C-alpha positions as CSV (number, residue, x, y, z in Angstrom):
1,M,40.2,-45.3,-41.5
2,T,40.9,-48.7,-43.1
3,T,44.0,-50.3,-44.3
4,L,44.8,-51.4,-47.8
5,N,47.9,-53.3,-48.8
6,I,49.2,-52.7,-52.3
7,S,52.1,-54.0,-54.4
8,L,54.2,-51.5,-56.4
9,P,57.2,-51.8,-58.7
10,E,60.4,-50.7,-57.1
11,D,60.7,-47.5,-59.1
12,M,57.3,-46.4,-57.9
13,K,58.3,-47.1,-54.3
14,T,61.5,-45.1,-54.9
15,W,59.4,-42.2,-56.3
16,I,57.1,-42.2,-53.3
17,N,60.1,-42.2,-50.9
18,Q,61.6,-39.2,-52.8
19,R,58.4,-37.3,-52.4
20,I,58.5,-38.0,-48.6
21,V,62.2,-37.0,-48.3
22,S,61.5,-33.8,-50.2
23,G,59.0,-32.9,-47.5
24,D,56.0,-32.9,-49.9
25,Y,54.3,-35.7,-47.9
26,S,54.9,-37.1,-44.5
27,N,54.4,-40.7,-45.4
28,A,53.4,-43.1,-48.2
29,S,49.7,-43.2,-47.1
30,E,49.4,-39.4,-47.3
31,Y,50.9,-39.5,-50.8
32,I,48.5,-42.2,-52.0
33,Q,45.5,-40.5,-50.4
34,S,46.4,-37.3,-52.2
35,L,46.6,-39.1,-55.6
36,I,43.2,-40.9,-55.0
37,S,41.6,-37.6,-53.9
38,R,42.8,-35.8,-57.0
39,D,41.5,-38.7,-59.2
40,Y,38.2,-38.7,-57.4
41,L,37.7,-35.0,-57.8
42,Q,38.8,-35.1,-61.5
43,Q,36.1,-37.8,-62.1
44,R,33.5,-35.8,-60.2
45,L,34.3,-32.6,-62.2
46,A,34.1,-34.6,-65.5
47,E,30.5,-35.7,-64.7
48,P,27.7,-33.5,-66.0
49,P,26.3,-31.4,-63.1
50,P,23.0,-32.6,-61.6
51,D,19.9,-30.7,-62.4
52,E,19.8,-29.5,-58.9
53,F,22.5,-26.9,-59.8
54,A,20.2,-25.3,-62.4
55,N,18.5,-23.1,-59.8
56,M,21.5,-22.5,-57.6
57,S,23.7,-19.4,-57.5
58,E,27.4,-19.8,-58.3
59,A,28.2,-19.2,-54.6
60,E,25.8,-22.0,-53.5
61,V,27.3,-24.4,-56.0
62,M,30.8,-23.6,-54.8
63,Q,29.8,-24.0,-51.2
64,M,28.3,-27.4,-52.0
65,V,31.5,-28.4,-53.7
66,R,33.6,-27.3,-50.8
67,E,31.4,-29.3,-48.4
68,E,31.7,-32.4,-50.6
69,I,35.5,-32.1,-50.7
70,Q,35.6,-31.7,-47.0
71,A,33.3,-34.7,-46.5
72,Y,35.5,-36.8,-48.8
73,R,38.7,-35.8,-47.0
74,T,37.2,-36.7,-43.6
75,G,35.8,-40.0,-44.8
76,K,32.2,-39.0,-44.6
77,A,31.4,-39.1,-48.3
């Protein structure tokens, strides 16, 4: 893992703290990672699928997607 320092308006910091207090996230890093992961996946889903999917079954494609998500979450993507 690496560290990234960011500046936020006070209202965003308050919102993050509310999400932590509610128990949805354990800390600010977890919340920000969740947002970035969702954005990353949204972008990936918006891209046209590569030609390699043309000859794959739905189950094979879903397995590939699950593996990519897991790799991204563990920092191996």
